[in-house]
PDB file of N, CA, C, O and CB in Angstrom:
ATOM      1  N   UNK A   1     -13.878  29.053  17.504  1.00  0.00           N
ATOM      2  CA  UNK A   1     -12.623  27.074  17.724  1.00  0.00           C
ATOM      3  C   UNK A   1     -13.008  26.596  18.663  1.00  0.00           C
ATOM      4  O   UNK A   1     -13.337  27.503  19.428  1.00  0.00           O
ATOM      5  CB  UNK A   1     -10.680  26.944  18.135  1.00  0.00           C
ATOM      6  N   UNK A   2     -13.219  25.402  19.205  1.00  0.00           N
ATOM      7  CA  UNK A   2     -13.285  24.573  20.062  1.00  0.00           C
ATOM      8  C   UNK A   2     -12.291  23.861  20.342  1.00  0.00           C
ATOM      9  O   UNK A   2     -11.653  23.969  19.295  1.00  0.00           O
ATOM     10  CB  UNK A   2     -14.079  23.981  19.889  1.00  0.00           C
ATOM     11  N   UNK A   3     -11.659  23.169  21.038  1.00  0.00           N
ATOM     12  CA  UNK A   3     -10.776  22.364  21.759  1.00  0.00           C
ATOM     13  C   UNK A   3     -10.840  21.234  21.998  1.00  0.00           C
ATOM     14  O   UNK A   3     -10.604  21.124  23.201  1.00  0.00           O
ATOM     15  CB  UNK A   3     -10.601  22.667  22.652  1.00  0.00           C
ATOM     16  N   UNK A   4     -11.102  19.886  21.387  1.00  0.00           N
ATOM     17  CA  UNK A   4     -11.391  18.601  22.073  1.00  0.00           C
ATOM     18  C   UNK A   4      -9.859  17.457  22.067  1.00  0.00           C
ATOM     19  O   UNK A   4      -8.890  17.337  21.316  1.00  0.00           O
ATOM     20  CB  UNK A   4     -12.846  17.878  21.126  1.00  0.00           C
ATOM     21  N   UNK A   5     -10.254  16.882  23.146  1.00  0.00           N
ATOM     22  CA  UNK A   5      -9.372  15.990  23.464  1.00  0.00           C
ATOM     23  C   UNK A   5     -10.211  14.190  23.092  1.00  0.00           C
ATOM     24  O   UNK A   5     -11.001  13.605  23.833  1.00  0.00           O
ATOM     25  CB  UNK A   5      -8.944  16.420  25.206  1.00  0.00           C
ATOM     26  N   UNK A   6      -9.815  13.833  22.078  1.00  0.00           N
ATOM     27  CA  UNK A   6     -10.454  12.332  21.646  1.00  0.00           C
ATOM     28  C   UNK A   6      -9.619  11.383  21.924  1.00  0.00           C
ATOM     29  O   UNK A   6      -8.446  11.756  21.886  1.00  0.00           O
ATOM     30  CB  UNK A   6     -10.787  12.098  20.165  1.00  0.00           C
ATOM     31  N   UNK A   7      -9.781  10.316  22.184  1.00  0.00           N
ATOM     32  CA  UNK A   7      -9.187   9.010  22.167  1.00  0.00           C
ATOM     33  C   UNK A   7      -9.767   8.167  21.006  1.00  0.00           C
ATOM     34  O   UNK A   7     -10.984   8.071  20.843  1.00  0.00           O
ATOM     35  CB  UNK A   7      -9.409   8.317  23.518  1.00  0.00           C
ATOM     36  N   UNK A   8      -8.775   7.497  20.125  1.00  0.00           N
ATOM     37  CA  UNK A   8      -9.386   7.275  19.068  1.00  0.00           C
ATOM     38  C   UNK A   8      -9.074   5.305  19.292  1.00  0.00           C
ATOM     39  O   UNK A   8      -8.052   4.628  19.401  1.00  0.00           O
ATOM     40  CB  UNK A   8      -8.659   8.327  17.604  1.00  0.00           C
ATOM     41  N   UNK A   9     -10.692   4.962  19.274  1.00  0.00           N
ATOM     42  CA  UNK A   9     -10.467   3.614  19.669  1.00  0.00           C
ATOM     43  C   UNK A   9     -10.532   2.500  17.962  1.00  0.00           C
ATOM     44  O   UNK A   9     -10.149   1.342  17.802  1.00  0.00           O
ATOM     45  CB  UNK A   9     -11.901   3.242  21.013  1.00  0.00           C
ATOM     46  N   UNK A  10     -11.016   3.234  17.200  1.00  0.00           N
ATOM     47  CA  UNK A  10     -10.739   2.180  15.988  1.00  0.00           C
ATOM     48  C   UNK A  10      -9.909   3.016  14.948  1.00  0.00           C
ATOM     49  O   UNK A  10     -10.017   4.194  14.608  1.00  0.00           O
ATOM     50  CB  UNK A  10     -12.259   1.548  15.219  1.00  0.00           C
ATOM     51  N   UNK A  11      -8.915   1.878  14.494  1.00  0.00           N
ATOM     52  CA  UNK A  11      -7.974   2.477  13.205  1.00  0.00           C
ATOM     53  C   UNK A  11      -8.843   3.237  12.049  1.00  0.00           C
ATOM     54  O   UNK A  11      -8.243   4.174  11.523  1.00  0.00           O
ATOM     55  CB  UNK A  11      -7.137   1.121  12.377  1.00  0.00           C
ATOM     56  N   UNK A  12     -10.301   2.951  11.522  1.00  0.00           N
ATOM     57  CA  UNK A  12     -10.448   3.753  10.814  1.00  0.00           C
ATOM     58  C   UNK A  12     -11.076   5.058  11.082  1.00  0.00           C
ATOM     59  O   UNK A  12     -11.637   5.682  10.182  1.00  0.00           O
ATOM     60  CB  UNK A  12     -10.856   3.221  10.084  1.00  0.00           C
ATOM     61  N   UNK A  13     -10.986   5.566  12.511  1.00  0.00           N
ATOM     62  CA  UNK A  13     -11.397   6.732  12.868  1.00  0.00           C
ATOM     63  C   UNK A  13     -10.279   7.633  12.338  1.00  0.00           C
ATOM     64  O   UNK A  13     -10.349   8.692  11.713  1.00  0.00           O
ATOM     65  CB  UNK A  13     -11.687   6.803  14.332  1.00  0.00           C
ATOM     66  N   UNK A  14      -8.834   6.652  12.918  1.00  0.00           N
ATOM     67  CA  UNK A  14      -7.891   8.039  12.492  1.00  0.00           C
ATOM     68  C   UNK A  14      -7.852   8.041  10.735  1.00  0.00           C
ATOM     69  O   UNK A  14      -7.358   9.108  10.372  1.00  0.00           O
ATOM     70  CB  UNK A  14      -5.957   7.870  13.232  1.00  0.00           C
ATOM     71  N   UNK A  15      -8.125   7.398   9.870  1.00  0.00           N
ATOM     72  CA  UNK A  15      -7.929   7.842   9.109  1.00  0.00           C
ATOM     73  C   UNK A  15      -9.097   8.979   8.116  1.00  0.00           C
ATOM     74  O   UNK A  15      -8.959   9.746   7.163  1.00  0.00           O
ATOM     75  CB  UNK A  15      -7.433   6.848   8.781  1.00  0.00           C
ATOM     76  N   UNK A  16     -10.338   8.488   9.079  1.00  0.00           N
ATOM     77  CA  UNK A  16     -11.137   9.855   8.907  1.00  0.00           C
ATOM     78  C   UNK A  16     -10.880  10.984   9.449  1.00  0.00           C
ATOM     79  O   UNK A  16     -11.219  11.998   8.838  1.00  0.00           O
ATOM     80  CB  UNK A  16     -12.275   9.795   9.247  1.00  0.00           C
ATOM     81  N   UNK A  17     -10.226  11.096  10.710  1.00  0.00           N
ATOM     82  CA  UNK A  17      -9.189  12.593  10.966  1.00  0.00           C
ATOM     83  C   UNK A  17      -7.771  12.873  10.453  1.00  0.00           C
ATOM     84  O   UNK A  17      -7.121  13.858  10.805  1.00  0.00           O
ATOM     85  CB  UNK A  17      -8.878  12.770  12.456  1.00  0.00           C
ATOM     86  N   UNK A  18      -7.314  11.886   9.548  1.00  0.00           N
ATOM     87  CA  UNK A  18      -6.518  12.400   9.103  1.00  0.00           C
ATOM     88  C   UNK A  18      -6.882  13.168   7.576  1.00  0.00           C
ATOM     89  O   UNK A  18      -6.444  14.291   7.328  1.00  0.00           O
ATOM     90  CB  UNK A  18      -5.610  11.474   9.210  1.00  0.00           C
ATOM     91  N   UNK A  19      -7.716  12.418   6.629  1.00  0.00           N
ATOM     92  CA  UNK A  19      -8.446  13.170   6.090  1.00  0.00           C
ATOM     93  C   UNK A  19      -9.065  14.469   5.920  1.00  0.00           C
ATOM     94  O   UNK A  19      -8.844  15.299   5.037  1.00  0.00           O
ATOM     95  CB  UNK A  19      -8.860  12.773   6.159  1.00  0.00           C
ATOM     96  N   UNK A  20      -9.918  14.527   6.951  1.00  0.00           N
ATOM     97  CA  UNK A  20     -10.028  15.909   7.633  1.00  0.00           C
ATOM     98  C   UNK A  20      -9.231  16.946   7.696  1.00  0.00           C
ATOM     99  O   UNK A  20      -9.410  18.092   7.284  1.00  0.00           O
ATOM    100  CB  UNK A  20     -10.159  15.812   8.694  1.00  0.00           C
ATOM    101  N   UNK A  21      -8.061  16.327   8.407  1.00  0.00           N
ATOM    102  CA  UNK A  21      -7.233  17.217   8.101  1.00  0.00           C
ATOM    103  C   UNK A  21      -6.318  17.634   6.790  1.00  0.00           C
ATOM    104  O   UNK A  21      -5.806  18.748   6.679  1.00  0.00           O
ATOM    105  CB  UNK A  21      -6.653  17.027   8.908  1.00  0.00           C
ATOM    106  N   UNK A  22      -6.219  16.837   6.054  1.00  0.00           N
ATOM    107  CA  UNK A  22      -5.909  17.083   4.834  1.00  0.00           C
ATOM    108  C   UNK A  22      -6.537  18.043   3.834  1.00  0.00           C
ATOM    109  O   UNK A  22      -5.947  18.660   2.947  1.00  0.00           O
ATOM    110  CB  UNK A  22      -5.933  16.076   4.417  1.00  0.00           C
ATOM    111  N   UNK A  23      -7.815  18.065   4.124  1.00  0.00           N
ATOM    112  CA  UNK A  23      -8.635  19.000   3.977  1.00  0.00           C
ATOM    113  C   UNK A  23      -8.750  20.434   4.647  1.00  0.00           C
ATOM    114  O   UNK A  23      -9.500  21.350   4.309  1.00  0.00           O
ATOM    115  CB  UNK A  23      -9.527  18.424   4.153  1.00  0.00           C
ATOM    116  N   UNK A  24      -7.906  20.408   5.590  1.00  0.00           N
ATOM    117  CA  UNK A  24      -8.275  22.254   6.346  1.00  0.00           C
ATOM    118  C   UNK A  24      -9.201  22.156   7.354  1.00  0.00           C
ATOM    119  O   UNK A  24      -9.180  23.077   8.171  1.00  0.00           O
ATOM    120  CB  UNK A  24      -9.111  23.546   5.213  1.00  0.00           C
ATOM    121  N   UNK A  25     -10.266  21.005   7.564  1.00  0.00           N
ATOM    122  CA  UNK A  25     -11.295  21.047   8.484  1.00  0.00           C
ATOM    123  C   UNK A  25     -10.685  20.940   9.909  1.00  0.00           C
ATOM    124  O   UNK A  25     -11.373  21.389  10.827  1.00  0.00           O
ATOM    125  CB  UNK A  25     -12.301  19.949   8.188  1.00  0.00           C
ATOM    126  N   UNK A  26      -9.740  20.518  10.137  1.00  0.00           N
ATOM    127  CA  UNK A  26      -9.652  20.392  11.594  1.00  0.00           C
ATOM    128  C   UNK A  26      -7.936  20.277  11.678  1.00  0.00           C
ATOM    129  O   UNK A  26      -7.396  19.885  10.643  1.00  0.00           O
ATOM    130  CB  UNK A  26     -10.622  18.931  12.256  1.00  0.00           C
ATOM    131  N   UNK A  27      -7.189  20.545  12.667  1.00  0.00           N
ATOM    132  CA  UNK A  27      -6.055  20.817  13.160  1.00  0.00           C
ATOM    133  C   UNK A  27      -5.761  19.519  14.109  1.00  0.00           C
ATOM    134  O   UNK A  27      -6.630  19.128  14.888  1.00  0.00           O
ATOM    135  CB  UNK A  27      -6.094  22.216  13.831  1.00  0.00           C
ATOM    136  N   UNK A  28      -4.870  19.063  14.038  1.00  0.00           N
ATOM    137  CA  UNK A  28      -4.599  18.155  15.057  1.00  0.00           C
ATOM    138  C   UNK A  28      -3.401  18.538  15.541  1.00  0.00           C
ATOM    139  O   UNK A  28      -2.566  18.986  14.755  1.00  0.00           O
ATOM    140  CB  UNK A  28      -4.609  16.796  14.681  1.00  0.00           C
ATOM    141  N   UNK A  29      -3.079  18.409  17.104  1.00  0.00           N
ATOM    142  CA  UNK A  29      -1.758  18.802  17.521  1.00  0.00           C
ATOM    143  C   UNK A  29      -1.548  17.641  18.965  1.00  0.00           C
ATOM    144  O   UNK A  29      -2.404  16.848  19.358  1.00  0.00           O
ATOM    145  CB  UNK A  29      -1.736  20.714  17.919  1.00  0.00           C
ATOM    146  N   UNK A  30      -0.783  17.755  19.290  1.00  0.00           N
ATOM    147  CA  UNK A  30      -0.276  16.782  20.090  1.00  0.00           C
ATOM    148  C   UNK A  30      -0.358  17.456  21.764  1.00  0.00           C
ATOM    149  O   UNK A  30      -0.352  18.685  21.842  1.00  0.00           O
ATOM    150  CB  UNK A  30       1.320  16.398  19.488  1.00  0.00           C
ATOM    151  N   UNK A  31      -0.415  16.831  22.762  1.00  0.00           N
ATOM    152  CA  UNK A  31      -0.798  17.399  23.689  1.00  0.00           C
ATOM    153  C   UNK A  31       0.674  17.686  24.152  1.00  0.00           C
ATOM    154  O   UNK A  31       1.434  16.749  23.909  1.00  0.00           O
ATOM    155  CB  UNK A  31      -1.809  16.669  24.517  1.00  0.00           C
ATOM    156  N   UNK A  32       1.195  18.675  24.711  1.00  0.00           N
ATOM    157  CA  UNK A  32       2.531  19.074  25.474  1.00  0.00           C
ATOM    158  C   UNK A  32       2.623  18.254  26.271  1.00  0.00           C
ATOM    159  O   UNK A  32       1.587  17.618  26.466  1.00  0.00           O
ATOM    160  CB  UNK A  32       2.692  20.323  26.135  1.00  0.00           C
ATOM    161  N   UNK A  33       3.546  17.964  26.892  1.00  0.00           N
ATOM    162  CA  UNK A  33       3.905  16.914  28.254  1.00  0.00           C
ATOM    163  C   UNK A  33       4.211  18.103  29.184  1.00  0.00           C
ATOM    164  O   UNK A  33       4.484  19.249  28.826  1.00  0.00           O
ATOM    165  CB  UNK A  33       5.456  15.626  28.090  1.00  0.00           C
ATOM    166  N   UNK A  34       4.137  17.730  30.179  1.00  0.00           N
ATOM    167  CA  UNK A  34       4.392  18.621  31.706  1.00  0.00           C
ATOM    168  C   UNK A  34       5.371  18.827  31.552  1.00  0.00           C
ATOM    169  O   UNK A  34       6.024  18.010  30.903  1.00  0.00           O
ATOM    170  CB  UNK A  34       4.272  18.122  33.134  1.00  0.00           C
ATOM    171  N   UNK A  35       5.795  19.619  31.887  1.00  0.00           N
ATOM    172  CA  UNK A  35       7.233  20.033  32.417  1.00  0.00           C
ATOM    173  C   UNK A  35       7.467  19.736  33.509  1.00  0.00           C
ATOM    174  O   UNK A  35       8.684  19.919  33.502  1.00  0.00           O
ATOM    175  CB  UNK A  35       7.569  21.272  32.434  1.00  0.00           C
ATOM    176  N   UNK A  36       7.154  19.292  34.817  1.00  0.00           N
ATOM    177  CA  UNK A  36       7.316  18.411  35.733  1.00  0.00           C
ATOM    178  C   UNK A  36       7.903  16.959  35.442  1.00  0.00           C
ATOM    179  O   UNK A  36       8.933  16.457  35.891  1.00  0.00           O
ATOM    180  CB  UNK A  36       6.166  18.355  36.246  1.00  0.00           C
ATOM    181  N   UNK A  37       6.733  16.296  34.355  1.00  0.00           N
ATOM    182  CA  UNK A  37       7.189  15.102  33.869  1.00  0.00           C
ATOM    183  C   UNK A  37       8.122  15.366  33.614  1.00  0.00           C
ATOM    184  O   UNK A  37       8.970  15.258  34.500  1.00  0.00           O
ATOM    185  CB  UNK A  37       6.691  14.479  33.012  1.00  0.00           C
ATOM    186  N   UNK A  38       8.436  15.734  32.623  1.00  0.00           N
ATOM    187  CA  UNK A  38       9.689  15.789  31.540  1.00  0.00           C
ATOM    188  C   UNK A  38      10.933  15.893  32.595  1.00  0.00           C
ATOM    189  O   UNK A  38      11.807  15.034  32.473  1.00  0.00           O
ATOM    190  CB  UNK A  38       9.629  17.319  30.319  1.00  0.00           C
ATOM    191  N   UNK A  39      11.104  16.999  33.748  1.00  0.00           N
ATOM    192  CA  UNK A  39      11.800  16.845  34.458  1.00  0.00           C
ATOM    193  C   UNK A  39      11.737  15.637  35.173  1.00  0.00           C
ATOM    194  O   UNK A  39      12.786  15.294  35.717  1.00  0.00           O
ATOM    195  CB  UNK A  39      11.793  17.728  34.972  1.00  0.00           C
ATOM    196  N   UNK A  40      10.891  15.013  35.282  1.00  0.00           N
ATOM    197  CA  UNK A  40      11.326  13.404  36.135  1.00  0.00           C
ATOM    198  C   UNK A  40      11.631  12.867  35.615  1.00  0.00           C
ATOM    199  O   UNK A  40      12.599  12.196  35.973  1.00  0.00           O
ATOM    200  CB  UNK A  40      10.654  12.497  36.752  1.00  0.00           C
ATOM    201  N   UNK A  41      11.244  12.750  34.723  1.00  0.00           N
ATOM    202  CA  UNK A  41      12.134  11.404  33.323  1.00  0.00           C
ATOM    203  C   UNK A  41      13.525  11.671  33.466  1.00  0.00           C
ATOM    204  O   UNK A  41      14.350  10.810  33.770  1.00  0.00           O
ATOM    205  CB  UNK A  41      11.782  11.705  31.222  1.00  0.00           C
ATOM    206  N   UNK A  42      13.812  13.021  33.218  1.00  0.00           N
ATOM    207  CA  UNK A  42      15.247  13.287  33.137  1.00  0.00           C
ATOM    208  C   UNK A  42      16.046  12.985  34.822  1.00  0.00           C
ATOM    209  O   UNK A  42      17.254  12.934  35.053  1.00  0.00           O
ATOM    210  CB  UNK A  42      15.384  15.048  32.555  1.00  0.00           C
ATOM    211  N   UNK A  43      15.234  12.872  35.516  1.00  0.00           N
ATOM    212  CA  UNK A  43      15.985  12.824  36.922  1.00  0.00           C
ATOM    213  C   UNK A  43      16.298  11.434  37.033  1.00  0.00           C
ATOM    214  O   UNK A  43      17.392  10.979  37.366  1.00  0.00           O
ATOM    215  CB  UNK A  43      15.107  13.342  38.261  1.00  0.00           C
ATOM    216  N   UNK A  44      15.066  10.657  36.674  1.00  0.00           N
ATOM    217  CA  UNK A  44      15.307   9.108  36.795  1.00  0.00           C
ATOM    218  C   UNK A  44      16.367   8.704  35.946  1.00  0.00           C
ATOM    219  O   UNK A  44      17.190   7.941  36.452  1.00  0.00           O
ATOM    220  CB  UNK A  44      14.075   8.253  36.422  1.00  0.00           C
ATOM    221  N   UNK A  45      16.512   9.012  34.890  1.00  0.00           N
ATOM    222  CA  UNK A  45      17.831   8.594  34.065  1.00  0.00           C
ATOM    223  C   UNK A  45      18.825   8.413  34.792  1.00  0.00           C
ATOM    224  O   UNK A  45      19.395   7.345  35.016  1.00  0.00           O
ATOM    225  CB  UNK A  45      18.306   9.491  33.100  1.00  0.00           C
ATOM    226  N   UNK A  46      19.121   9.663  35.272  1.00  0.00           N
ATOM    227  CA  UNK A  46      20.727  10.167  35.832  1.00  0.00           C
ATOM    228  C   UNK A  46      20.714   9.500  37.492  1.00  0.00           C
ATOM    229  O   UNK A  46      21.731   9.580  38.181  1.00  0.00           O
ATOM    230  CB  UNK A  46      20.941  12.372  35.874  1.00  0.00           C
ATOM    231  N   UNK A  47      19.737   8.998  37.892  1.00  0.00           N
ATOM    232  CA  UNK A  47      19.677   8.651  39.455  1.00  0.00           C
ATOM    233  C   UNK A  47      18.882   6.939  39.302  1.00  0.00           C
ATOM    234  O   UNK A  47      17.832   6.602  38.755  1.00  0.00           O
ATOM    235  CB  UNK A  47      18.483  10.109  40.527  1.00  0.00           C
ATOM    236  N   UNK A  48      20.009   6.076  40.110  1.00  0.00           N
ATOM    237  CA  UNK A  48      20.041   4.740  40.514  1.00  0.00           C
ATOM    238  C   UNK A  48      18.559   4.718  41.230  1.00  0.00           C
ATOM    239  O   UNK A  48      18.018   3.612  41.240  1.00  0.00           O
ATOM    240  CB  UNK A  48      21.412   4.356  41.509  1.00  0.00           C
ATOM    241  N   UNK A  49      17.939   5.664  41.750  1.00  0.00           N
ATOM    242  CA  UNK A  49      16.372   5.544  42.656  1.00  0.00           C
ATOM    243  C   UNK A  49      16.626   6.796  43.180  1.00  0.00           C
ATOM    244  O   UNK A  49      17.374   7.339  43.993  1.00  0.00           O
ATOM    245  CB  UNK A  49      16.043   4.188  44.013  1.00  0.00           C
ATOM    246  N   UNK A  50      15.048   7.250  41.833  1.00  0.00           N
ATOM    247  CA  UNK A  50      14.516   8.200  41.960  1.00  0.00           C
ATOM    248  C   UNK A  50      13.129   8.466  42.958  1.00  0.00           C
ATOM    249  O   UNK A  50      12.520   7.443  43.271  1.00  0.00           O
ATOM    250  CB  UNK A  50      14.430   8.390  40.807  1.00  0.00           C
ATOM    251  N   UNK A  51      12.713   9.493  43.362  1.00  0.00           N
ATOM    252  CA  UNK A  51      11.221   9.738  44.227  1.00  0.00           C
ATOM    253  C   UNK A  51      10.380   9.378  42.857  1.00  0.00           C
ATOM    254  O   UNK A  51      10.784   9.405  41.694  1.00  0.00           O
ATOM    255  CB  UNK A  51      10.842  11.687  45.026  1.00  0.00           C
ATOM    256  N   UNK A  52       8.804   8.958  43.479  1.00  0.00           N
ATOM    257  CA  UNK A  52       7.900   9.059  42.667  1.00  0.00           C
ATOM    258  C   UNK A  52       7.245  10.255  42.868  1.00  0.00           C
ATOM    259  O   UNK A  52       7.461  11.013  43.813  1.00  0.00           O
ATOM    260  CB  UNK A  52       7.164   8.053  42.690  1.00  0.00           C
ATOM    261  N   UNK A  53       6.415  10.437  41.951  1.00  0.00           N
ATOM    262  CA  UNK A  53       5.455  11.720  41.593  1.00  0.00           C
ATOM    263  C   UNK A  53       5.051  11.619  43.279  1.00  0.00           C
ATOM    264  O   UNK A  53       5.819  12.260  43.997  1.00  0.00           O
ATOM    265  CB  UNK A  53       3.889  11.476  40.120  1.00  0.00           C
ATOM    266  N   UNK A  54       4.119  11.007  43.866  1.00  0.00           N
ATOM    267  CA  UNK A  54       3.799  10.747  45.179  1.00  0.00           C
ATOM    268  C   UNK A  54       4.505  11.182  46.156  1.00  0.00           C
ATOM    269  O   UNK A  54       3.880  11.746  47.055  1.00  0.00           O
ATOM    270  CB  UNK A  54       3.716   9.642  45.371  1.00  0.00           C
ATOM    271  N   UNK A  55       5.905  11.068  46.280  1.00  0.00           N
ATOM    272  CA  UNK A  55       7.069  11.337  47.431  1.00  0.00           C
ATOM    273  C   UNK A  55       7.346  12.592  47.208  1.00  0.00           C
ATOM    274  O   UNK A  55       7.585  13.299  48.187  1.00  0.00           O
ATOM    275  CB  UNK A  55       8.457  10.474  47.399  1.00  0.00           C
ATOM    276  N   UNK A  56       7.379  13.144  45.930  1.00  0.00           N
ATOM    277  CA  UNK A  56       8.164  14.552  45.599  1.00  0.00           C
ATOM    278  C   UNK A  56       6.636  15.351  45.717  1.00  0.00           C
ATOM    279  O   UNK A  56       6.859  16.561  45.719  1.00  0.00           O
ATOM    280  CB  UNK A  56       9.185  14.679  43.727  1.00  0.00           C
ATOM    281  N   UNK A  57       5.610  15.154  45.786  1.00  0.00           N
ATOM    282  CA  UNK A  57       4.380  16.178  46.308  1.00  0.00           C
ATOM    283  C   UNK A  57       4.108  16.108  47.541  1.00  0.00           C
ATOM    284  O   UNK A  57       3.384  17.041  47.888  1.00  0.00           O
ATOM    285  CB  UNK A  57       3.071  15.997  45.725  1.00  0.00           C
ATOM    286  N   UNK A  58       4.499  15.075  48.741  1.00  0.00           N
ATOM    287  CA  UNK A  58       4.492  15.055  50.133  1.00  0.00           C
ATOM    288  C   UNK A  58       5.403  16.073  50.476  1.00  0.00           C
ATOM    289  O   UNK A  58       5.141  16.975  51.271  1.00  0.00           O
ATOM    290  CB  UNK A  58       4.825  13.753  50.732  1.00  0.00           C
ATOM    291  N   UNK A  59       6.728  15.899  49.738  1.00  0.00           N
ATOM    292  CA  UNK A  59       7.771  16.702  50.322  1.00  0.00           C
ATOM    293  C   UNK A  59       7.513  18.122  49.622  1.00  0.00           C
ATOM    294  O   UNK A  59       7.794  19.094  50.323  1.00  0.00           O
ATOM    295  CB  UNK A  59       9.313  16.053  50.049  1.00  0.00           C
ATOM    296  N   UNK A  60       7.092  18.336  48.531  1.00  0.00           N
ATOM    297  CA  UNK A  60       6.814  19.965  48.603  1.00  0.00           C
ATOM    298  C   UNK A  60       5.343  20.708  49.007  1.00  0.00           C
ATOM    299  O   UNK A  60       4.962  21.865  48.826  1.00  0.00           O
ATOM    300  CB  UNK A  60       7.100  20.484  47.150  1.00  0.00           C
ATOM    301  N   UNK A  61       4.720  19.599  49.599  1.00  0.00           N
ATOM    302  CA  UNK A  61       3.468  20.270  50.427  1.00  0.00           C
ATOM    303  C   UNK A  61       4.055  20.427  52.110  1.00  0.00           C
ATOM    304  O   UNK A  61       3.711  21.203  53.001  1.00  0.00           O
ATOM    305  CB  UNK A  61       1.858  19.056  50.333  1.00  0.00           C
ATOM    306  N   UNK A  62       5.136  19.270  52.076  1.00  0.00           N
ATOM    307  CA  UNK A  62       6.009  19.710  53.752  1.00  0.00           C
ATOM    308  C   UNK A  62       6.585  21.295  53.617  1.00  0.00           C
ATOM    309  O   UNK A  62       6.438  21.979  54.630  1.00  0.00           O
ATOM    310  CB  UNK A  62       7.777  18.470  54.117  1.00  0.00           C
ATOM    311  N   UNK A  63       6.970  21.677  52.919  1.00  0.00           N
ATOM    312  CA  UNK A  63       7.781  22.936  52.582  1.00  0.00           C
ATOM    313  C   UNK A  63       6.942  24.157  52.574  1.00  0.00           C
ATOM    314  O   UNK A  63       7.207  25.270  53.028  1.00  0.00           O
ATOM    315  CB  UNK A  63       8.460  22.823  51.203  1.00  0.00           C
ATOM    316  N   UNK A  64       5.730  23.672  51.885  1.00  0.00           N
ATOM    317  CA  UNK A  64       4.884  24.950  51.442  1.00  0.00           C
ATOM    318  C   UNK A  64       4.262  25.285  52.959  1.00  0.00           C
ATOM    319  O   UNK A  64       3.907  26.386  53.382  1.00  0.00           O
ATOM    320  CB  UNK A  64       3.523  24.586  50.071  1.00  0.00           C
ATOM    321  N   UNK A  65       4.240  24.000  53.644  1.00  0.00           N
ATOM    322  CA  UNK A  65       2.933  24.329  55.186  1.00  0.00           C
ATOM    323  C   UNK A  65       4.425  24.922  55.766  1.00  0.00           C
ATOM    324  O   UNK A  65       4.350  26.065  56.216  1.00  0.00           O
ATOM    325  CB  UNK A  65       1.806  22.412  56.487  1.00  0.00           C
ATOM    326  N   UNK A  66       5.514  24.406  55.800  1.00  0.00           N
ATOM    327  CA  UNK A  66       6.431  25.170  56.602  1.00  0.00           C
ATOM    328  C   UNK A  66       6.782  26.685  56.048  1.00  0.00           C
ATOM    329  O   UNK A  66       6.827  27.444  57.015  1.00  0.00           O
ATOM    330  CB  UNK A  66       7.718  24.324  56.705  1.00  0.00           C
ATOM    331  N   UNK A  67       7.037  27.350  54.850  1.00  0.00           N
ATOM    332  CA  UNK A  67       6.996  28.160  54.513  1.00  0.00           C
ATOM    333  C   UNK A  67       5.686  29.391  54.638  1.00  0.00           C
ATOM    334  O   UNK A  67       5.779  30.618  54.681  1.00  0.00           O
ATOM    335  CB  UNK A  67       7.379  27.695  53.663  1.00  0.00           C
ATOM    336  N   UNK A  68       4.759  28.706  54.667  1.00  0.00           N
ATOM    337  CA  UNK A  68       3.603  29.794  55.066  1.00  0.00           C
ATOM    338  C   UNK A  68       3.024  29.629  56.366  1.00  0.00           C
ATOM    339  O   UNK A  68       2.010  30.249  56.685  1.00  0.00           O
ATOM    340  CB  UNK A  68       2.398  29.762  54.112  1.00  0.00           C
ATOM    341  N   UNK A  69       3.541  28.918  57.049  1.00  0.00           N
ATOM    342  CA  UNK A  69       3.164  29.187  58.396  1.00  0.00           C
ATOM    343  C   UNK A  69       3.975  30.035  59.290  1.00  0.00           C
ATOM    344  O   UNK A  69       3.658  30.355  60.436  1.00  0.00           O
ATOM    345  CB  UNK A  69       3.037  28.048  58.991  1.00  0.00           C
ATOM    346  N   UNK A  70       5.044  30.367  58.668  1.00  0.00           N
ATOM    347  CA  UNK A  70       5.682  31.207  59.643  1.00  0.00           C
ATOM    348  C   UNK A  70       5.470  32.880  58.932  1.00  0.00           C
ATOM    349  O   UNK A  70       6.165  33.872  59.152  1.00  0.00           O
ATOM    350  CB  UNK A  70       7.456  30.636  59.856  1.00  0.00           C
ATOM    351  N   UNK A  71       4.462  32.769  58.179  1.00  0.00           N
ATOM    352  CA  UNK A  71       3.727  34.648  57.839  1.00  0.00           C
ATOM    353  C   UNK A  71       2.453  34.401  58.299  1.00  0.00           C
ATOM    354  O   UNK A  71       1.608  35.296  58.287  1.00  0.00           O
ATOM    355  CB  UNK A  71       3.543  35.400  55.898  1.00  0.00           C
TER     356      UNK A  71
END
């Protein structure tokens, strides 16, 4: 088996893919969302001003550098 990520540009192609799926030639599955992205979306809903992904990455890198510098 081989997995591919396909971006559909033409609506007719989607009909073909659905037809192949009905014939059990292919299996279509949604790409699962990243746990981090889900968590960030949840936190942003509950906070008036939430940090963006770049700010969080910077904070995590600083914490990691301090943690691993001690060892």
